[in-house]
MARDRENMAR-983908 format. One line per 4 residues: number of its first residue (from 1); their letters; for each residue x, z, y of N, C-alpha, C. Coordinates in Angstrom, 2 decimals. Example, Ala and Ser with C-alpha at 12.3 -4.5 7.8 and 13.67 -1.06 7.14 Angstrom:
1) AS) 13.19,7.80,-5.69,12.30,7.80,-4.50,13.20,7.80,-3.30  12.85,7.08,-2.25,13.67,7.14,-1.06,12.90,7.87,0.03 $
END
This chain:
1) MGDN) 53.31,20.65,-37.90,52.64,21.91,-38.21,51.99,21.77,-39.57  52.13,22.80,-40.41,51.58,22.74,-41.75,50.16,23.25,-41.80  49.35,22.59,-42.63,47.98,23.05,-42.82,47.92,23.89,-44.08  47.13,24.95,-44.02,46.91,25.82,-45.18,48.19,26.36,-45.79 $
5) IALT) 49.09,26.79,-44.95,50.33,27.42,-45.42,50.06,28.91,-45.61  50.35,29.42,-46.79,50.25,30.86,-47.03,51.67,31.42,-46.92  51.88,32.28,-45.94,53.20,32.84,-45.73,53.45,34.01,-46.68  54.69,34.18,-47.08,55.05,35.40,-47.80,55.04,36.54,-46.80 $
9) EAVY) 54.95,37.76,-47.30,55.00,38.91,-46.40,56.30,38.93,-45.63  57.40,38.62,-46.31,58.71,38.64,-45.64,58.72,37.68,-44.46  58.28,36.44,-44.67,58.28,35.44,-43.61,57.33,35.87,-42.50  56.17,36.37,-42.85,55.19,36.81,-41.85,55.79,37.91,-40.97 $
13) YILL) 56.40,38.91,-41.59,56.98,40.01,-40.81,58.21,39.58,-40.01  58.99,38.65,-40.53,60.12,38.12,-39.76,59.61,37.40,-38.52  58.57,36.59,-38.69,58.00,35.90,-37.53,57.45,36.89,-36.52  56.75,37.91,-36.98,56.23,38.93,-36.05,57.38,39.61,-35.31 $
17) SSFE) 58.45,39.90,-36.02,59.60,40.55,-35.40,60.25,39.66,-34.35  60.13,38.35,-34.53,60.79,37.39,-33.65,60.03,37.16,-32.34  58.91,37.84,-32.14,58.21,37.71,-30.86,59.06,38.30,-29.74  60.00,39.17,-30.10,61.01,39.67,-29.16,62.36,39.23,-29.72 $
21) PMHG) 63.28,38.78,-28.86,64.60,38.38,-29.38,65.22,39.53,-30.18  65.67,39.21,-31.39,66.19,40.25,-32.28,67.25,39.66,-33.19  68.28,40.44,-33.47,69.32,40.01,-34.40,68.89,40.36,-35.83  69.62,39.83,-36.80,69.24,39.98,-38.20,69.01,41.41,-38.65 $
25) YGIM) 69.95,42.29,-38.35,69.81,43.68,-38.78,68.60,44.33,-38.10  68.37,44.00,-36.84,67.20,44.51,-36.13,65.91,44.04,-36.78  65.90,42.77,-37.22,64.72,42.24,-37.92,64.48,43.02,-39.20  65.56,43.28,-39.96,65.43,44.04,-41.21,64.80,45.41,-40.94 $
29) QNVE) 65.29,46.09,-39.91,64.76,47.41,-39.57,63.31,47.33,-39.10  63.00,46.32,-38.28,61.65,46.18,-37.74,60.64,45.86,-38.84  61.01,45.01,-39.78,60.12,44.68,-40.90,59.79,45.94,-41.69  60.80,46.73,-41.96,60.58,47.98,-42.71,59.66,48.92,-41.91 $
33) KLSA) 59.88,48.99,-40.60,59.05,49.85,-39.75,57.60,49.34,-39.70  57.42,48.04,-39.47,56.07,47.47,-39.38,55.27,47.68,-40.66  55.96,47.60,-41.80,55.28,47.72,-43.10,55.29,49.15,-43.62  55.64,50.09,-42.78,55.72,51.51,-43.16,56.60,51.70,-44.39 $
37) GRVR) 57.70,50.94,-44.45,58.66,51.09,-45.53,58.34,50.33,-46.80  57.20,49.66,-46.84,56.78,48.95,-48.05,57.57,47.66,-48.28  57.93,46.96,-47.19,58.68,45.72,-47.31,60.10,45.96,-46.80  61.05,45.83,-47.71,62.46,45.98,-47.36,63.17,44.68,-47.72 $
41) LAAG) 63.84,44.13,-46.73,64.49,42.84,-46.93,65.97,43.02,-47.24  66.41,42.40,-48.31,67.85,42.32,-48.58,68.43,41.27,-47.65  69.71,41.38,-47.36,70.36,40.45,-46.43,70.19,39.00,-46.89  70.35,38.75,-48.17,70.22,37.38,-48.70,68.83,36.82,-48.48 $
45) TLYG) 67.82,37.64,-48.72,66.44,37.23,-48.50,66.20,36.93,-47.03  66.66,37.84,-46.17,66.47,37.68,-44.73,67.11,36.40,-44.23  68.38,36.21,-44.52,69.09,35.06,-43.95,68.66,33.75,-44.61  68.23,33.79,-45.86,67.65,32.59,-46.48,66.37,32.20,-45.77 $
49) AINT) 65.51,33.18,-45.48,64.26,32.92,-44.77,64.54,32.46,-43.34  65.50,33.10,-42.67,65.86,32.69,-41.30,66.32,31.24,-41.28  67.18,30.86,-42.22,67.66,29.47,-42.26,66.52,28.48,-42.47  65.59,28.82,-43.36,64.43,27.96,-43.59,63.57,27.84,-42.33 $
53) MLEK) 63.34,28.98,-41.66,62.52,28.96,-40.46,63.21,28.24,-39.30  64.54,28.30,-39.25,65.28,27.52,-38.25,65.09,26.03,-38.50  65.18,25.61,-39.77,65.00,24.20,-40.13,63.59,23.72,-39.81  62.60,24.59,-39.97,61.20,24.22,-39.70,60.85,24.38,-38.22 $
57) HWIE) 61.81,24.87,-37.43,61.62,25.10,-35.99,60.56,26.15,-35.69  60.43,27.13,-36.59,59.51,28.25,-36.37,60.18,29.32,-35.53  61.51,29.40,-35.62,62.30,30.30,-34.79,63.49,29.51,-34.27  64.16,30.08,-33.28,65.37,29.46,-32.76,66.44,30.52,-32.59 $
61) ALPI) 67.69,30.09,-32.73,68.81,30.99,-32.47,69.10,30.93,-30.98  69.20,32.09,-30.38,69.49,32.16,-28.95,70.99,32.06,-28.73  71.41,31.61,-27.54,72.85,31.56,-27.26,73.47,32.96,-27.43  74.64,32.99,-28.04,75.32,34.27,-28.26,75.92,34.74,-26.95 $
65) EKNS) 75.64,36.00,-26.61,76.17,36.55,-25.37,77.67,36.80,-25.49  78.34,36.75,-24.36,79.78,36.97,-24.32,80.10,38.35,-24.89  81.17,38.46,-25.64,81.64,39.71,-26.26,80.68,40.24,-27.33  79.81,39.37,-27.85,78.90,39.80,-28.92,79.03,38.83,-30.09 $
69) RKKE) 78.95,39.36,-31.29,78.97,38.50,-32.48,77.57,38.40,-33.08  76.63,39.13,-32.52,75.30,39.16,-33.09,74.47,37.99,-32.59  73.95,37.23,-33.54,73.09,36.11,-33.20,71.65,36.62,-33.16  70.96,36.32,-32.07,69.57,36.74,-31.94,68.66,35.55,-32.17 $
73) YSIT) 67.47,35.86,-32.67,66.48,34.84,-32.98,65.20,35.13,-32.22  64.49,34.04,-31.87,63.24,34.18,-31.16,62.24,33.16,-31.71  60.98,33.53,-31.72,59.94,32.65,-32.24,59.74,31.47,-31.29  59.40,30.32,-31.83,59.11,29.12,-31.04,57.59,28.96,-30.93 $
77) DEGR) 57.17,27.99,-30.15,55.73,27.70,-30.06,55.18,27.31,-31.43  55.96,26.54,-32.19,55.54,26.16,-33.55,55.37,27.40,-34.42  56.30,28.34,-34.30,56.20,29.59,-35.06,54.97,30.38,-34.68  54.66,30.42,-33.39,53.45,31.11,-32.92,52.20,30.47,-33.53 $
81) NIVD) 52.19,29.14,-33.60,51.06,28.44,-34.22,50.92,28.81,-35.69  52.06,28.92,-36.38,52.04,29.29,-37.80,51.48,30.71,-37.96  51.88,31.63,-37.09,51.35,33.00,-37.15,49.85,33.00,-36.88  49.41,32.22,-35.90,47.97,32.13,-35.61,47.20,31.61,-36.83 $
85) QELK) 47.73,30.57,-37.48,47.08,30.03,-38.69,47.01,31.09,-39.78  48.10,31.83,-39.94,48.13,32.86,-40.98,47.13,33.97,-40.68  47.00,34.37,-39.42,46.02,35.39,-39.06,44.61,34.93,-39.38  44.31,33.67,-39.09,42.98,33.12,-39.42,42.75,33.14,-40.94 $
89) RLRE) 43.78,32.75,-41.70,43.68,32.74,-43.16,43.45,34.15,-43.70  44.21,35.11,-43.18,44.07,36.50,-43.64,42.70,37.08,-43.27  42.20,36.75,-42.07,40.86,37.21,-41.67,39.80,36.66,-42.60  39.95,35.38,-42.98,39.00,34.77,-43.91,39.03,35.48,-45.26 $
93) LLHN) 40.23,35.75,-45.76,40.36,36.47,-47.03,39.68,37.84,-46.96  39.96,38.56,-45.89,39.38,39.89,-45.71,37.86,39.81,-45.60  37.37,38.88,-44.79,35.93,38.71,-44.59,35.22,38.41,-45.92  35.77,37.46,-46.66,35.13,37.08,-47.94,35.20,38.21,-48.95 $
97) GEII) 36.29,38.95,-48.96,36.40,40.10,-49.86,35.37,41.16,-49.51  35.18,41.41,-48.23,34.20,42.41,-47.80,32.78,41.97,-48.13  32.49,40.69,-48.02,31.17,40.18,-48.38,30.90,40.42,-49.86  31.87,40.09,-50.70,31.69,40.22,-52.16,31.64,41.69,-52.58 $
101) IGGT) 32.54,42.48,-52.06,32.64,43.87,-52.48,31.64,44.76,-51.75  31.18,44.33,-50.60,30.19,45.10,-49.87,30.75,45.86,-48.70  31.96,45.51,-48.27,32.53,46.17,-47.10,33.08,47.53,-47.43  33.46,48.22,-46.41,34.04,49.54,-46.61,32.94,50.58,-46.73 $
105) KK) 33.20,51.56,-47.53,32.23,52.65,-47.71,32.38,53.64,-46.58  31.25,54.21,-46.16,31.28,55.18,-45.05,31.32,56.59,-45.57 $
END
């Protein structure tokens, strides 16, 4: 498990999408939906990130179902730990920013 890893938005959203088994195209659509269209993944970016996350054991490829060519991916326990670390890091960033700037205006 890595300490103080700052995830890219793409990796963060791919990991979030992987909490439910999902194939590559589904992940692309889900990332766009979660980010309200702000983050759009090209196929090369998506599959490069997926391969890296497979190597790091943050996600796993599920067995391919009969009569299907679509490979589905699911988050691993290690991946869940990485997401938890990232949420803590993001909360700290937000908290410190609010302290300095004075929080949100009412």
